[in-house]
N, C-alpha and C positions, 0 to 999 in steps of 0.2 A: 504494500500500500504506500502511495506517495504522500510525503509530508509536505504541506504547503503553508506559506506564511500569509496568505491573503484569503479573504472570505469568498463564499460562493457567489455573492452578488458582484464582487469585483471581477471574478473570473468570467461571469456571464457578460459583463460589459465589454470585455475584450473582443468579443465577436463583432462589435460595432466598427465599421470602417471610419476611423476618426478623420482621416484626410478627406474623405468624401463628404463627411458631415461638415467639416470646416469650409469646404467649397460651397456647400449648400447655404451655410450661414452668410458667406459673402454674396452669393447670388441673390438672396432675399433681403440682404442688408438688415438682418435680424438683430444685430448687436449695435446698431447705430444709436449713439448717445447712451450706451450702457455704461454703468459705473461699477464695474467689478463683478457683477452677477452675470456670468456668461450663459449662452444658450446651452452649452454642455451641462452646466450646473442645473439649469432648469430641466433638462432632459433626465438627468439622474434623479432629481427630486420627484418628477412625475412617474418615472418607472418604479421608484420605491413606493409611490402612492398605490400603484396597481399591484405590484408583486407582494407588498405587505398588507394590502387591503385597507389602507388608511382612508378614512372617510371625511377628513377635514384638513384644512391647512395646518391647524394646530397639531394633528396627529402626524402629518408629514414632517413638519419642522422639529417637533419634539422627538419623534422617532429617530431622525437623523442625528439630532443633538445628543441623544443618549448613547450613540455608538462611539463617541469619543475619538480616539486616534485612528479608528478603523476608517474614518472618512478619507484619510489620505490615500488609501488604496483605491478609492472611487474617483480620485482626481479632484476632491473638494478640500478646501482649506478649512472651512467651517460650515455648519448647517445654515441654510438661508433663513432670514426672518420671514414671518408670515406676510407682512406687507410687501416685501420684495418679490416673493413668489407670486402673490396675488396680482401685482402690477405687471409682472412679466407674462403671466397667462392671459391677462386682459388686453395686452397691447402687442405682443410679438406675433408675427404671422403664423397661423396654423399650417400654412402651405409648406413651411420648413419641415414639419414633422410628417406631413403627407409625403413629400419627396423622399425623406429619410426612410419611411416605411417601404416604399417601392425600391429604393436603392438597396436597402438591406435585403429585401426579398430576392432581387435579382442577383445580389452577391452570393447569397446562400445557394440559390439554384445553380449559378455558374460554377460554384465550388463543388457541386455534387453532394451537398449536405442535406438535401431534402429528397425524398423519393419522387420519382417522375414516371410512374406507371399506374394506370387505373386497373380495375379488376376485370375488365372486359377483354375479349380476344381481338376486337378491331383496333386499328391503329389511329383512328380519328381522335382528336382532342375532345374530351368531354367536359362541358362547362355547365354550371348551374347558375341561374339568374333569379334573384329575389331581393327583398328589402325587409328591414325590421325597423319598428318605431322605438325610439328611445324616449320613454315617457318623461314629461316634465310637469311641474306644478305651475299652473297659470298665475298663481299669486306671486311666485318668485320669478317666473320667466314670462312676463306678459307679452313679450315680443314673439314667442314661439307658439302662437295660437294654432290649434289643430282641430279640436272639437269644442263643443260648448262647455264641457267640464274639465278638459285637460289640454295641455300643450305637448309639444314634442318636436324632435328632429328625426329624420329618417336616414338610415344608413343603407345605401344601395351597394350590393356586392355581386360581382360575377366571379363565382368560385371555380377554380381549377380542380377537378376531381382526381387529378393524379397525385396531388399532395394536400388537397383540402385547404388551400390557402387562396386568398383573392388574387385574381388577375386584374380586376378593376374594382375600385371602391370610391364612393362619393357620398358626401354628407350634404343633404338638402332639406328643404322645408317639408314638414310632415304632411301638409295638406295638398301638396302638389302630386299629381298622379304619377305612378311608377313608369308609365309608358313614355313620358316626356324624357326621362333619363335613358331608357332603353334605346330610343331612337338615335341617341348620340354615339352609341357604341360602334366601334370598328372591330369586327370579329375576324379571326384568321380563317381562310378558306379550308374546307373539309372538316371544320369543327362541328360538334353536335351540341346544341344548346337546349337544355331542358328547363322548363319554367311552368308557372301556373297560368290559369286562364286570364289573370289580370293583365297579362302582356299580349293578349290577342289583338293585334293591329295588323290587318291584312296588307296594308301598304308596306309596313316595316318588314313583314314576313316575306313579301314578294321581293323586296330589295335584298334581304338576306339570301333568298333562293338564287337570285341572279348573281350574287357574289360567291356562290358555292358553299353556303353555310346551311347545315341541316338543323332542324328544330323538332322538338317533341313537346306538345302542349295539349291539355285537355280541350275538348270541343265544348263551346258554349251552347247552352240549351236552345237559344233562339236562332242559331245558325242553320240555314237550309242547304241541302245538297241533294244530288242525285247520284245513284250508284252506277258506275260505268262497268265494273267487273268485280265478281266475287272471287276471292283467292282461297285456296285450300288452307284449312287450319288443322292442327293435330287433334285427334279425338281424346276426350277425357281430360283435357288440360283446362287452364284458366281462360284461354282465349276463346271467345265465342264467335267473332267474325273478324275477317280481314278483307276490307273492300277498297277498291280504287274508286274515288269519288270526285265529283266536280261541284264546287261551291256554286250556289245559285242565290236567289233572293235579291234584295235591294243592294246593288253595288257589289254583291259578293263575287260574282264572276268577273266583274270589271277590275276589281282590286287584286284578285289572284286568279289568273286565267288558266294556270296549269293544273292538271289532275293531282290530287293529294291522296294520301293513304289514311284510312280510318280503321284503327284497331280497337275492338271492343273487348274488354276483359271483365271477368268476375273476380273480385278480390274480397278478402276477409280482413276486417279491421282488427285491431288489438283486442277490442272488447268482444270479438266473436261474431259481429254482425257482418252480413254479406251485402256488398253494394256493387254497382256496375260503373265502369269507367271507360270512357271513349277518348282515345288519344289520336290527335291529328298530327301528321308528320309528312315531310317531303322526302324522307329516307325510304326508298322503295326496295332496298336490297337486304337489309337486316331481317332476320327471322322475327316472328311475332313475340316470342319469349324475350328476346333481347330488347325490343321496344318497351315491353312492360318493365323489365329490369332497369332500363335507362331512366324511366320516370320514377321508379322506386329509389334510385340513387339520388334524386333531388332532395331526399330527406337529409342528406349530409349538410346542406347549407343551413337547414333548420338547426342541426346539431352544432354547427359553427356559431350561429347566433346565440344559442343556449349557453355554450361554453364561454363565449365572450362576456355575457351578462352575469353569469354565475360566479366566475372565477376572478374577474377584474372589477375595478371600481367604476361601474356605470349605473349604479342606482343612487348614489350620493355624489354630489358635484361640489367642487371646490371653487367654483366661480359662478357668476350669475349672468354675464353677458355672452353673446354668441361666440366671440373669439375664444374665450376661456373654455367653453364647452367643446369647441372643435379641437382645441389643443388637447383636452383630456381624452377625447375619443380617438384621435390619431395616435397619441402615446399609448392608449389601451391596445390598439392594433399592433403597435411595435412590441409591447409586452406579450401579446398573444403570439406573435411570430417567434419571439425568443423562447417561449414555453413550448411551442410546437417543435422548434429545433431541438430542445432538450428531450422532448418526448421521442423523437425519431432517433436521437443520438444514444438513448439509453438501451441497455440490454435487459433491464429489469421489467417484470410484468406490471407496469404502472397502468392505472387509468389516468386520463388527463387531469381529472379533478384531484385525485390523490397526489399527483406530482405537484400541481400548483399549491396545494395545501401544505405539503411537506416542505417544499422549498420556502414557503412563506415563514415557517418556523425556524429555518436554518440559513437565512440570507447572509448572516455575518459569521457563520461557523467556519472554522479553519479546516476545511476538508478539500481534498482534490475533487474537482467537479465531476470528472468521469467516474471516480470511485463512488461518489455519492449517488450518481445516477444508476450505477450497476448494482450496488449493495448499500442501500440507504440505512439499514439497521445496524451495520457494523460500526462500533464506536471508533472515533478518530484515533489514530496512533499517538502514543505518548512521545513528546519531543525528547529526543536523546540528548541530554546535557553532558558536556565534557566532564570527565572525572578529575577532580582536583587532587593532585599529588600531595602526599603528606611530606612536609619538610622535617628532616631530622636535625634537631638542634643538639 
């Protein structure tokens, strides 16, 4: 077992590409008029907020202050004051941490530190598209109006199912429809995008089809079509029908003129109830079971949102303006990326939640990071002190 002189949190921060982060700071001019409190110090404080599940500025600052000399290993001379951290979150550009998230993600992918293969046999890139609402109190955040009784922001994510990490992420107003953000996406050819029926926009789907992008989405109840050809389905399975159809109705055929594939399945929910599901796709080659499994794989983006909200500080907020909230959300995504990297790096049978909880209790423990990931219950080795020779007088 390797003996180390720095804590787990310090070793985790070493994966951050500091030179690229410094370039991003200069690009966004984020430290303009700064007086000693750097963007890196702000980043460390906000990562500590998420990894330690601190729920207020006081918990962040006092938690770092209690670590004493261990702050030097993090690159901090002293713990920040509450007013200093609050001002930085409220005024420094959140785009800095957005770009850092994608820079770190591409760095880890380029280094081969994240798995890059989904569980299907086809070689197409599988992507899941969805969004989640981050609920806010209208009394504290009146600018984030969403519904009559609550406010919120919405996190839009295009998840890459090869490593279950975002390929695209955007923070927008909760009351704006998801389709407005989906129309801005530029997707790689031959990729397969799975989504719910809220993204059913025929003009957008026609553009994706022209660009060589495949999609799988549930059919809306009000959509009309005519069956062009019935395809064979295996007997005794969950697939009921596999038809080649043409959309009709008001502007249906005009917006998407090519034939589509309609796969109807009988599925059983977790509570044992049986329901029917009709999936619309422009992928005509995959077998029917694969189409059903692709839509089932969409559940992974729901698990991503669940892990993000349950394991990081996204229920309590340390700022009240929009800038501070976006900084907190982007740094939460950076913390999520670091935890995912640890999860894939470990050889221990962790669940993601147990890994986040155990690391939370050992952030400043003097353990080798890889030893901790592979055998977390083994006590740290005793430091071997040199033996003092006895002087003979």
